FILO-268146 format. One record per residue (C-alpha): x, y, z; residue in three letters; chain; residue number from 0. Coordinates in Angstrom, 2 decimals. Layout:
<node <X,Y,Z>,ALA,A,NUM>
...
//
This chain:
<node <18.91,-23.52,8.42>,MET,A,0>
<node <20.77,-23.31,11.68>,GLY,A,1>
<node <19.34,-22.80,15.15>,LYS,A,2>
<node <17.43,-19.56,15.58>,ARG,A,3>
<node <18.25,-17.41,18.59>,PHE,A,4>
<node <15.06,-15.40,19.08>,ILE,A,5>
<node <14.12,-14.61,22.63>,SER,A,6>
<node <10.50,-13.96,23.53>,THR,A,7>
<node <11.72,-11.31,25.96>,LYS,A,8>
<node <12.48,-8.78,23.21>,VAL,A,9>
<node <8.79,-8.73,22.35>,PHE,A,10>
<node <7.72,-7.63,25.85>,ASP,A,11>
<node <7.26,-3.86,25.84>,ALA,A,12>
<node <7.86,-2.02,29.13>,PRO,A,13>
<node <4.65,-1.58,31.14>,GLU,A,14>
<node <4.66,2.23,30.81>,HIS,A,15>
<node <4.75,1.90,27.03>,LEU,A,16>
<node <1.69,-0.33,27.10>,LYS,A,17>
<node <-0.31,2.32,28.93>,GLU,A,18>
<node <0.48,5.38,26.79>,THR,A,19>
<node <1.09,5.90,23.06>,PRO,A,20>
<node <4.74,5.39,22.14>,MET,A,21>
<node <6.50,8.50,20.88>,LYS,A,22>
<node <9.43,8.23,18.49>,GLY,A,23>
<node <12.00,10.82,17.54>,LYS,A,24>
<node <11.47,13.07,14.55>,LEU,A,25>
<node <13.50,12.57,11.38>,ALA,A,26>
<node <13.43,13.95,7.85>,THR,A,27>
<node <13.27,11.25,5.17>,MET,A,28>
<node <11.52,10.16,2.02>,ASP,A,29>
<node <8.99,7.38,1.55>,GLY,A,30>
<node <11.56,4.82,0.46>,ASN,A,31>
<node <13.60,5.29,3.61>,GLN,A,32>
<node <10.45,5.22,5.74>,ALA,A,33>
<node <9.43,1.82,4.34>,ALA,A,34>
<node <12.97,0.45,4.48>,ALA,A,35>
<node <13.24,1.46,8.14>,HIS,A,36>
<node <10.53,-1.07,8.96>,ILE,A,37>
<node <11.41,-3.72,6.38>,ALA,A,38>
<node <15.03,-3.97,7.50>,TYR,A,39>
<node <14.19,-4.23,11.18>,ARG,A,40>
<node <11.52,-6.93,10.79>,THR,A,41>
<node <13.31,-9.36,8.47>,ASN,A,42>
<node <16.20,-11.79,8.40>,GLU,A,43>
<node <16.80,-11.87,4.64>,VAL,A,44>
<node <16.45,-8.98,2.16>,VAL,A,45>
<node <16.68,-9.81,-1.56>,ALA,A,46>
<node <17.27,-6.76,-3.75>,ILE,A,47>
<node <17.65,-5.63,-7.33>,TYR,A,48>
<node <17.54,-1.90,-8.14>,PRO,A,49>
<node <14.81,-0.30,-10.25>,ILE,A,50>
<node <13.63,3.31,-10.29>,THR,A,51>
<node <12.00,4.60,-8.12>,PRO,A,52>
<node <12.35,1.76,-5.59>,ALA,A,53>
<node <16.16,1.45,-5.68>,SER,A,54>
<node <16.98,3.36,-2.52>,THR,A,55>
<node <15.00,0.95,-0.34>,MET,A,56>
<node <17.48,-1.74,-1.30>,GLY,A,57>
<node <20.40,0.68,-1.05>,GLU,A,58>
<node <19.48,1.64,2.50>,PHE,A,59>
<node <19.16,-2.02,3.49>,SER,A,60>
<node <22.51,-2.85,1.89>,ASP,A,61>
<node <24.19,0.07,3.67>,LEU,A,62>
<node <22.71,-0.82,7.06>,TRP,A,63>
<node <23.72,-4.46,6.65>,SER,A,64>
<node <27.29,-3.40,5.79>,ALA,A,65>
<node <27.29,-1.24,8.91>,GLN,A,66>
<node <26.21,-4.33,10.92>,LYS,A,67>
<node <23.00,-2.65,11.99>,ALA,A,68>
<node <20.76,-5.16,13.75>,LYS,A,69>
<node <17.09,-5.94,13.40>,ASN,A,70>
<node <14.69,-6.09,16.35>,ILE,A,71>
<node <15.95,-9.59,17.20>,TRP,A,72>
<node <19.55,-8.50,17.52>,GLY,A,73>
<node <20.82,-10.09,14.30>,THR,A,74>
<node <22.13,-8.49,11.10>,VAL,A,75>
<node <19.81,-9.18,8.15>,PRO,A,76>
<node <21.43,-10.84,5.16>,ARG,A,77>
<node <21.08,-8.65,2.06>,VAL,A,78>
<node <21.40,-10.49,-1.26>,ILE,A,79>
<node <21.56,-8.65,-4.59>,GLU,A,80>
<node <20.58,-10.73,-7.58>,MET,A,81>
<node <21.04,-10.21,-11.33>,GLN,A,82>
<node <17.39,-9.31,-12.00>,ALA,A,83>
<node <14.04,-8.97,-10.30>,GLU,A,84>
<node <13.06,-12.52,-11.21>,GLY,A,85>
<node <16.10,-13.75,-9.28>,GLY,A,86>
<node <15.25,-11.53,-6.33>,ALA,A,87>
<node <11.72,-12.97,-6.22>,ALA,A,88>
<node <13.11,-16.50,-6.46>,GLY,A,89>
<node <15.47,-15.74,-3.58>,THR,A,90>
<node <12.56,-14.47,-1.50>,VAL,A,91>
<node <10.53,-17.56,-2.34>,HIS,A,92>
<node <13.37,-19.92,-1.39>,GLY,A,93>
<node <14.23,-18.09,1.81>,ALA,A,94>
<node <10.57,-18.09,2.85>,LEU,A,95>
<node <10.37,-21.84,2.30>,GLN,A,96>
<node <13.28,-22.23,4.69>,SER,A,97>
<node <11.30,-20.36,7.34>,GLY,A,98>
<node <13.20,-17.07,7.15>,SER,A,99>
<node <11.45,-13.72,7.43>,LEU,A,100>
<node <12.15,-12.20,4.03>,THR,A,101>
<node <11.27,-9.10,2.02>,THR,A,102>
<node <12.13,-7.24,-1.19>,THR,A,103>
<node <11.48,-3.94,-2.98>,PHE,A,104>
<node <10.54,-3.26,-6.59>,THR,A,105>
<node <8.42,-1.38,-9.14>,ALA,A,106>
<node <7.11,-1.43,-12.71>,SER,A,107>
<node <8.60,-4.06,-15.04>,GLN,A,108>
<node <10.53,-5.41,-12.07>,GLY,A,109>
<node <7.27,-6.35,-10.36>,LEU,A,110>
<node <6.06,-8.07,-13.54>,LEU,A,111>
<node <9.15,-10.30,-13.49>,LEU,A,112>
<node <8.22,-11.36,-9.95>,MET,A,113>
<node <4.66,-12.45,-10.77>,ILE,A,114>
<node <5.38,-16.19,-11.31>,PRO,A,115>
<node <6.93,-16.48,-7.86>,ASN,A,116>
<node <4.19,-14.31,-6.38>,MET,A,117>
<node <1.54,-16.79,-7.50>,TYR,A,118>
<node <3.47,-19.58,-5.79>,LYS,A,119>
<node <4.10,-17.61,-2.60>,ILE,A,120>
<node <0.40,-16.77,-2.27>,ALA,A,121>
<node <-0.74,-20.24,-3.27>,GLY,A,122>
<node <1.43,-21.72,-0.53>,GLU,A,123>
<node <0.05,-19.23,2.04>,LEU,A,124>
<node <3.48,-17.85,2.86>,THR,A,125>
<node <3.72,-14.52,4.72>,PRO,A,126>
<node <5.95,-11.79,3.30>,THR,A,127>
<node <5.78,-8.15,2.26>,VAL,A,128>
<node <6.96,-6.67,-1.04>,PHE,A,129>
<node <7.33,-2.88,-0.79>,HIS,A,130>
<node <6.33,-1.30,-4.10>,ILE,A,131>
<node <7.13,2.26,-5.22>,ALA,A,132>
<node <4.31,2.07,-7.78>,ALA,A,133>
<node <5.30,3.11,-11.30>,ARG,A,134>
<node <4.00,3.18,-14.85>,SER,A,135>
<node <4.50,0.16,-17.09>,LEU,A,136>
<node <6.16,0.49,-20.48>,ALA,A,137>
<node <3.23,0.53,-22.93>,ALA,A,138>
<node <3.28,2.98,-25.87>,GLN,A,139>
<node <6.44,4.29,-24.23>,GLY,A,140>
<node <8.65,3.84,-21.18>,LEU,A,141>
<node <8.10,6.05,-18.15>,SER,A,142>
<node <9.94,6.00,-14.85>,ILE,A,143>
<node <7.20,7.99,-13.11>,PHE,A,144>
<node <4.44,6.88,-10.82>,GLY,A,145>
<node <0.96,5.45,-11.15>,ASP,A,146>
<node <-0.72,2.15,-10.26>,HIS,A,147>
<node <-0.25,0.29,-13.54>,SER,A,148>
<node <2.28,-2.16,-12.13>,ASP,A,149>
<node <0.42,-3.22,-8.99>,VAL,A,150>
<node <-2.86,-3.52,-10.89>,MET,A,151>
<node <-1.10,-5.90,-13.27>,ALA,A,152>
<node <-0.31,-8.07,-10.23>,ALA,A,153>
<node <-3.61,-7.92,-8.33>,TRP,A,154>
<node <-4.70,-11.38,-9.56>,ALA,A,155>
<node <-1.75,-13.09,-7.86>,THR,A,156>
<node <-3.67,-13.42,-4.58>,GLY,A,157>
<node <-1.64,-10.88,-2.60>,TRP,A,158>
<node <-3.13,-8.38,-0.21>,SER,A,159>
<node <-2.64,-4.80,-1.36>,MET,A,160>
<node <-2.24,-2.07,1.25>,LEU,A,161>
<node <-1.82,1.53,0.03>,PHE,A,162>
<node <0.06,4.32,1.79>,SER,A,163>
<node <-0.71,7.93,0.85>,ASN,A,164>
<node <2.21,9.80,2.44>,SER,A,165>
<node <5.72,9.41,3.82>,VAL,A,166>
<node <4.40,8.98,7.35>,LYS,A,167>
<node <1.97,6.32,6.19>,GLU,A,168>
<node <4.74,4.54,4.28>,ALA,A,169>
<node <6.40,3.83,7.61>,MET,A,170>
<node <3.25,3.15,9.61>,ASP,A,171>
<node <1.53,0.88,7.09>,LEU,A,172>
<node <4.78,-0.92,6.34>,ALA,A,173>
<node <4.73,-2.13,9.95>,LEU,A,174>
<node <1.03,-2.95,9.81>,ILE,A,175>
<node <1.71,-4.96,6.63>,SER,A,176>
<node <4.48,-6.99,8.25>,HIS,A,177>
<node <2.31,-7.68,11.29>,ALA,A,178>
<node <-0.78,-8.58,9.26>,ALA,A,179>
<node <1.00,-10.90,6.83>,THR,A,180>
<node <2.32,-13.03,9.69>,LEU,A,181>
<node <-1.12,-13.28,11.26>,GLY,A,182>
<node <-3.05,-13.95,8.06>,SER,A,183>
<node <-0.43,-15.97,6.11>,ARG,A,184>
<node <-1.46,-13.91,3.07>,ILE,A,185>
<node <1.50,-12.14,1.41>,PRO,A,186>
<node <1.24,-8.35,1.14>,PHE,A,187>
<node <2.15,-5.72,-1.39>,MET,A,188>
<node <2.73,-2.51,0.56>,HIS,A,189>
<node <2.27,0.19,-2.07>,ILE,A,190>
<node <3.05,3.89,-2.27>,PHE,A,191>
<node <3.32,6.18,-5.28>,ASP,A,192>
<node <6.63,6.33,-7.12>,GLY,A,193>
<node <8.41,9.68,-6.71>,PHE,A,194>
<node <5.28,11.41,-5.36>,ARG,A,195>
<node <5.79,9.51,-2.08>,THR,A,196>
<node <8.95,7.45,-2.56>,SER,A,197>
<node <11.14,10.55,-3.01>,HIS,A,198>
<node <9.11,13.16,-1.13>,GLU,A,199>
<node <10.99,14.47,1.91>,LEU,A,200>
<node <8.97,14.94,5.09>,LYS,A,201>
<node <9.70,15.26,8.79>,LYS,A,202>
<node <7.93,12.35,10.44>,ILE,A,203>
<node <7.84,10.58,13.77>,GLU,A,204>
<node <9.88,7.38,13.64>,LEU,A,205>
<node <8.30,4.13,14.71>,VAL,A,206>
<node <10.63,2.96,17.47>,ASP,A,207>
<node <11.79,-0.57,18.21>,ASP,A,208>
<node <9.46,-0.99,21.18>,ALA,A,209>
<node <6.46,-0.35,18.93>,THR,A,210>
<node <7.78,-2.69,16.25>,ILE,A,211>
<node <8.33,-5.48,18.78>,ARG,A,212>
<node <4.87,-4.98,20.21>,GLU,A,213>
<node <3.31,-5.24,16.74>,MET,A,214>
<node <5.26,-8.31,15.52>,ILE,A,215>
<node <3.83,-11.16,17.57>,GLN,A,216>
<node <6.40,-13.81,18.52>,ILE,A,217>
<node <3.74,-16.54,18.22>,LYS,A,218>
<node <3.24,-15.78,14.52>,TRP,A,219>
<node <6.99,-15.54,13.92>,VAL,A,220>
<node <7.62,-18.93,15.50>,MET,A,221>
<node <4.77,-20.48,13.51>,GLU,A,222>
<node <6.38,-19.18,10.31>,HIS,A,223>
<node <9.76,-20.60,11.35>,HIS,A,224>
<node <8.13,-23.94,12.17>,ALA,A,225>
<node <6.74,-24.17,8.62>,ARG,A,226>
<node <10.25,-24.00,7.15>,GLY,A,227>
<node <11.40,-26.95,5.06>,LEU,A,228>
<node <14.28,-28.69,6.82>,THR,A,229>
<node <15.51,-32.30,6.98>,PRO,A,230>
<node <14.28,-32.41,10.55>,GLY,A,231>
<node <10.80,-31.28,9.55>,ASN,A,232>
<node <9.99,-32.98,6.22>,PRO,A,233>
<node <6.89,-31.69,4.45>,PHE,A,234>
<node <5.53,-32.03,0.93>,ILE,A,235>
<node <5.11,-28.71,-0.85>,ARG,A,236>
<node <5.09,-27.66,-4.49>,GLY,A,237>
<node <3.45,-30.77,-5.91>,THR,A,238>
<node <1.81,-31.32,-9.29>,ALA,A,239>
<node <-1.96,-31.73,-9.04>,GLN,A,240>
<node <-4.61,-33.26,-11.28>,ASN,A,241>
<node <-8.18,-31.97,-11.82>,PRO,A,242>
<node <-9.59,-33.93,-8.88>,ASP,A,243>
<node <-7.32,-32.05,-6.46>,VAL,A,244>
<node <-6.41,-28.66,-7.96>,TYR,A,245>
<node <-9.86,-27.04,-7.88>,PHE,A,246>
<node <-10.73,-27.87,-4.25>,PRO,A,247>
<node <-7.18,-27.03,-3.18>,ALA,A,248>
<node <-7.50,-23.65,-4.87>,ARG,A,249>
<node <-10.68,-22.95,-2.93>,GLU,A,250>
<node <-9.22,-24.15,0.37>,SER,A,251>
<node <-7.64,-20.76,1.05>,SER,A,252>
<node <-10.97,-18.89,1.10>,ASN,A,253>
<node <-11.17,-18.64,4.88>,SER,A,254>
<node <-7.70,-17.05,5.05>,PHE,A,255>
<node <-8.77,-14.27,2.67>,TYR,A,256>
<node <-12.15,-13.84,4.37>,ASN,A,257>
<node <-10.44,-13.23,7.70>,GLU,A,258>
<node <-7.72,-10.91,6.42>,THR,A,259>
<node <-9.65,-7.58,6.37>,PRO,A,260>
<node <-10.67,-7.98,10.00>,GLY,A,261>
<node <-7.14,-8.95,10.99>,LEU,A,262>
<node <-5.68,-5.93,9.19>,VAL,A,263>
<node <-8.12,-3.65,10.99>,GLN,A,264>
<node <-7.14,-5.28,14.28>,ASP,A,265>
<node <-3.50,-4.47,13.57>,GLN,A,266>
<node <-4.43,-0.90,12.63>,MET,A,267>
<node <-6.30,-0.57,15.92>,ASP,A,268>
<node <-3.36,-1.97,17.86>,LYS,A,269>
<node <-1.01,0.43,16.10>,PHE,A,270>
<node <-3.36,3.28,16.93>,GLY,A,271>
<node <-3.29,2.35,20.62>,GLU,A,272>
<node <0.50,2.27,20.61>,LEU,A,273>
<node <1.16,5.46,18.64>,THR,A,274>
<node <-2.03,7.51,18.62>,GLY,A,275>
<node <-2.16,7.23,14.81>,ARG,A,276>
<node <-5.37,5.42,13.83>,GLN,A,277>
<node <-6.00,3.96,10.38>,TYR,A,278>
<node <-9.00,2.20,8.86>,ARG,A,279>
<node <-9.45,0.02,5.82>,LEU,A,280>
<node <-11.56,2.80,4.32>,PHE,A,281>
<node <-10.96,6.19,5.94>,ASP,A,282>
<node <-13.74,8.75,5.44>,TYR,A,283>
<node <-13.15,12.50,5.57>,VAL,A,284>
<node <-15.65,15.26,4.92>,GLY,A,285>
<node <-19.21,16.28,5.75>,HIS,A,286>
<node <-21.05,13.74,7.94>,PRO,A,287>
<node <-24.08,13.98,5.60>,GLU,A,288>
<node <-22.20,14.19,2.31>,ALA,A,289>
<node <-24.16,13.87,-0.90>,GLU,A,290>
<node <-21.14,13.56,-3.22>,SER,A,291>
<node <-18.09,11.45,-2.44>,VAL,A,292>
<node <-14.83,10.70,-4.25>,VAL,A,293>
<node <-13.14,7.33,-3.66>,ILE,A,294>
<node <-9.45,6.73,-4.43>,LEU,A,295>
<node <-6.15,5.44,-3.05>,MET,A,296>
<node <-2.56,6.61,-3.04>,GLY,A,297>
<node <-1.03,10.07,-2.78>,SER,A,298>
<node <-3.91,11.65,-4.71>,GLY,A,299>
<node <-6.04,11.12,-1.62>,ALA,A,300>
<node <-4.18,13.94,0.11>,GLU,A,301>
<node <-5.11,16.35,-2.69>,THR,A,302>
<node <-8.73,15.26,-2.51>,VAL,A,303>
<node <-8.81,15.58,1.29>,GLU,A,304>
<node <-7.42,19.12,1.12>,GLU,A,305>
<node <-10.07,20.10,-1.44>,THR,A,306>
<node <-12.87,18.41,0.51>,VAL,A,307>
<node <-11.90,20.25,3.69>,ASN,A,308>
<node <-11.95,23.56,1.78>,TRP,A,309>
<node <-15.39,22.81,0.30>,MET,A,310>
<node <-16.91,21.57,3.57>,VAL,A,311>
<node <-15.71,24.71,5.36>,ALA,A,312>
<node <-17.82,26.64,2.86>,ARG,A,313>
<node <-20.95,24.60,3.47>,GLY,A,314>
<node <-20.76,22.00,0.70>,GLU,A,315>
<node <-21.84,18.45,1.49>,LYS,A,316>
<node <-18.93,16.50,0.05>,VAL,A,317>
<node <-16.56,13.81,1.29>,GLY,A,318>
<node <-13.81,11.41,0.33>,ALA,A,319>
<node <-12.95,7.79,1.04>,ILE,A,320>
<node <-9.27,6.90,1.26>,LYS,A,321>
<node <-8.93,3.22,0.35>,VAL,A,322>
<node <-6.10,1.53,2.22>,ARG,A,323>
<node <-6.77,-2.21,1.86>,LEU,A,324>
<node <-7.62,-2.84,-1.79>,PHE,A,325>
<node <-7.15,-6.62,-1.63>,ARG,A,326>
<node <-8.89,-8.49,-0.14>,PRO,A,327>
<node <-11.63,-5.94,-0.88>,PHE,A,328>
<node <-14.03,-5.70,2.05>,SER,A,329>
<node <-17.44,-4.58,0.81>,VAL,A,330>
<node <-18.79,-4.54,4.38>,ASP,A,331>
<node <-16.14,-2.08,5.52>,HIS,A,332>
<node <-16.74,0.09,2.43>,LEU,A,333>
<node <-20.49,0.23,3.07>,MET,A,334>
<node <-19.86,1.22,6.68>,SER,A,335>
<node <-17.56,4.05,5.59>,ALA,A,336>
<node <-19.82,5.65,2.97>,VAL,A,337>
<node <-22.46,7.99,4.50>,PRO,A,338>
<node <-26.03,6.83,3.85>,THR,A,339>
<node <-26.82,10.30,2.49>,THR,A,340>
<node <-24.57,9.87,-0.54>,VAL,A,341>
<node <-26.29,10.31,-3.91>,LYS,A,342>
<node <-23.28,10.33,-6.27>,ALA,A,343>
<node <-19.82,8.73,-6.15>,ILE,A,344>
<node <-16.76,9.37,-8.29>,GLY,A,345>
<node <-14.21,6.55,-8.27>,VAL,A,346>
<node <-10.69,7.48,-9.34>,LEU,A,347>
<node <-8.17,4.94,-10.63>,ASP,A,348>
<node <-4.52,5.72,-11.34>,ARG,A,349>
<node <-4.22,3.15,-14.10>,THR,A,350>
<node <-5.72,2.31,-17.46>,LYS,A,351>
<node <-6.95,-1.14,-18.48>,GLU,A,352>
<node <-7.64,-0.82,-22.21>,PRO,A,353>
<node <-10.81,-2.57,-23.33>,GLY,A,354>
<node <-12.19,-3.16,-19.83>,SER,A,355>
<node <-15.63,-2.05,-18.70>,VAL,A,356>
<node <-13.88,0.03,-16.06>,GLY,A,357>
<node <-10.72,0.24,-14.01>,GLU,A,358>
<node <-10.20,-2.04,-10.96>,PRO,A,359>
<node <-11.31,0.19,-8.08>,LEU,A,360>
<node <-14.33,1.44,-10.04>,TYR,A,361>
<node <-15.46,-2.10,-10.78>,GLN,A,362>
<node <-15.11,-3.15,-7.13>,ASP,A,363>
<node <-17.09,-0.16,-5.86>,VAL,A,364>
<node <-19.88,-0.68,-8.41>,VAL,A,365>
<node <-20.03,-4.38,-7.56>,THR,A,366>
<node <-20.09,-3.66,-3.83>,GLY,A,367>
<node <-23.05,-1.30,-4.12>,PHE,A,368>
<node <-24.85,-3.59,-6.56>,ALA,A,369>
<node <-24.58,-6.49,-4.11>,GLU,A,370>
<node <-26.08,-4.28,-1.38>,ASN,A,371>
<node <-28.81,-2.76,-3.53>,ALA,A,372>
<node <-31.53,-4.42,-1.43>,LEU,A,373>
<node <-30.35,-2.79,1.81>,THR,A,374>
<node <-29.43,0.72,0.60>,ARG,A,375>
<node <-30.22,2.86,-2.46>,PRO,A,376>
<node <-27.85,2.55,-5.39>,MET,A,377>
<node <-26.10,5.91,-5.85>,PRO,A,378>
<node <-24.92,7.27,-9.18>,LYS,A,379>
<node <-21.37,5.95,-9.65>,ILE,A,380>
<node <-18.94,7.20,-12.29>,ILE,A,381>
<node <-15.31,6.28,-12.77>,GLY,A,382>
<node <-12.33,8.20,-14.05>,GLY,A,383>
<node <-8.59,8.06,-14.57>,ARG,A,384>
<node <-6.09,10.54,-13.20>,TYR,A,385>
<node <-2.38,11.02,-12.59>,GLY,A,386>
<node <-0.92,8.43,-14.98>,LEU,A,387>
<node <2.87,8.68,-15.03>,SER,A,388>
<node <2.74,11.30,-12.27>,SER,A,389>
<node <0.61,13.67,-14.36>,LYS,A,390>
<node <-0.36,16.53,-12.07>,GLU,A,391>
<node <-3.50,16.10,-9.97>,PHE,A,392>
<node <-4.56,19.33,-8.32>,THR,A,393>
<node <-7.47,20.82,-6.33>,PRO,A,394>
<node <-9.01,22.43,-9.46>,PRO,A,395>
<node <-9.31,18.93,-10.95>,MET,A,396>
<node <-10.89,17.59,-7.77>,VAL,A,397>
<node <-13.39,20.46,-7.83>,ARG,A,398>
<node <-14.26,19.62,-11.43>,ALA,A,399>
<node <-15.00,16.00,-10.46>,ILE,A,400>
<node <-17.38,17.10,-7.69>,PHE,A,401>
<node <-19.06,19.48,-10.16>,ASP,A,402>
<node <-19.47,16.58,-12.61>,GLU,A,403>
<node <-21.14,14.48,-9.90>,LEU,A,404>
<node <-23.88,17.07,-9.51>,THR,A,405>
<node <-24.49,17.37,-13.25>,ALA,A,406>
<node <-27.80,16.07,-14.61>,GLU,A,407>
<node <-25.92,13.67,-16.89>,LYS,A,408>
<node <-22.44,12.90,-15.56>,SER,A,409>
<node <-19.68,11.69,-17.87>,LYS,A,410>
<node <-18.54,8.16,-17.01>,ASN,A,411>
<node <-15.08,6.72,-17.72>,HIS,A,412>
<node <-13.65,10.23,-17.79>,PHE,A,413>
<node <-10.09,11.47,-17.66>,THR,A,414>
<node <-8.92,14.48,-15.69>,ILE,A,415>
<node <-5.70,16.48,-16.07>,GLY,A,416>
<node <-5.26,16.03,-19.84>,ILE,A,417>
<node <-6.96,17.30,-22.98>,ASN,A,418>
<node <-8.30,14.26,-24.82>,ASP,A,419>
<node <-9.18,15.79,-28.19>,ASP,A,420>
<node <-9.59,12.38,-29.85>,VAL,A,421>
<node <-12.19,10.47,-27.81>,THR,A,422>
<node <-13.22,13.51,-25.74>,HIS,A,423>
<node <-13.07,11.76,-22.37>,SER,A,424>
<node <-11.65,14.71,-20.46>,SER,A,425>
<node <-13.37,16.88,-17.90>,LEU,A,426>
<node <-12.67,20.59,-18.11>,THR,A,427>
<node <-11.52,22.42,-15.00>,TYR,A,428>
<node <-10.77,25.93,-13.87>,ASP,A,429>
<node <-7.01,26.24,-13.24>,PRO,A,430>
<node <-7.54,29.45,-11.29>,SER,A,431>
<node <-9.37,27.62,-8.49>,PHE,A,432>
<node <-7.18,27.40,-5.37>,SER,A,433>
<node <-7.51,26.12,-1.83>,THR,A,434>
<node <-4.43,28.00,-0.60>,GLU,A,435>
<node <-4.66,30.90,1.79>,SER,A,436>
<node <-2.93,34.20,1.06>,ASP,A,437>
<node <-0.37,33.44,3.78>,SER,A,438>
<node <1.09,30.47,1.89>,VAL,A,439>
<node <4.62,30.89,0.57>,THR,A,440>
<node <5.88,28.71,-2.27>,ARG,A,441>
<node <9.58,28.07,-2.87>,ALA,A,442>
<node <11.80,25.93,-5.04>,VAL,A,443>
<node <15.07,24.68,-3.54>,PHE,A,444>
<node <17.86,23.61,-5.88>,TRP,A,445>
<node <20.77,21.50,-4.71>,GLY,A,446>
<node <22.96,18.50,-5.28>,LEU,A,447>
<node <22.22,15.30,-3.43>,GLY,A,448>
<node <24.51,12.42,-2.55>,SER,A,449>
<node <24.03,8.93,-1.10>,PRO,A,450>
<node <25.61,10.09,2.17>,GLU,A,451>
<node <23.12,12.89,2.80>,GLN,A,452>
<node <20.16,12.28,5.03>,GLY,A,453>
<node <20.91,8.64,5.75>,LEU,A,454>
<node <19.43,7.26,8.92>,LEU,A,455>
<node <21.98,5.20,10.80>,SER,A,456>
<node <21.11,2.85,13.61>,TYR,A,457>
//
């Protein structure tokens, strides 16, 4: 790699911006564009291969590179399109080993093709962010629509997993991911729901360059560059190891993972100071003395929050936990977020792991409470599946889950939103239940889109 021209001066925000939250301009965009806005401006190399519903993140990056749009360091990122997702992941891995800041975008089967390189990237403690428009995996049939099947197939790779629930969060948490990966050296999957967030249009406040520069610490960037493999900086990496070495080497990364949740929260706090938008690893909404709580992550959290607010306004003691950092899973932060008054918890996963004792988030929550059983009472915990392949998830379904939590004998490992007339796992719900006020107007807009419409140019 040639000499890098990165000045520390671009990272110094003006004094007035350090004193007050930074305000960006408003723009209408979808989740893919929101994530790409950050990814393009914080990287030097972007490896791409299109797959629905993540394709437009790569398309935006390719367009901006062709337009010679610059990143926050004043250089034009190099966008490389490969012949498949495995090649894109290999390109990312190679560019990272050279010390370049590198990213990519993918979903579904494309993410599965990246897993071999992901194990290596994490094993070598190499910072990067993959932006995932989460999508169903081809099982009994192919589906291009969203759920968490793909990212849950990759959770064992050793990557951090940070979930965004909305278009605004797709931009905000993309930046937090890029900042946190450099500080922790743990690679991140920044995840948002395919189509439900990736293609949802919203007017949001852009994160401006001053905020991005303030979040991306030059010290961490230079440390990443210094770890690059060059003839002038020879270093052994990618060796073969025997039993006497492999096991202890595998455990040697423990401290990095142990420190990551705290570092992510630090970056969330810093972002909150800069923008006024505060995030937490586990965000609680609802009654301060809730007795029933639903825990989930992804776009479904917005539906649950809307329903919880409606129920609390009518005197019901309910709440919700929006999980943002799923890996590394911080039990301490979860325990701090759950009110001590809680008697029953419903954990919702947007994936199915056939044959397992429960889906991933459910198992982590149960384990967390079991490990803290000596310090706080063990609540009733049930798990359920919702929204696979973008199956509708609505307030009536949320209400049914809260009703199930108060039942004398609650159904565990339930499904919601379908009619399972074979194994009878489904909860029934009242479709007439609504949280909308009479003043709400619904409309459907039909039109023809094109790649040139709504593009954000720099």
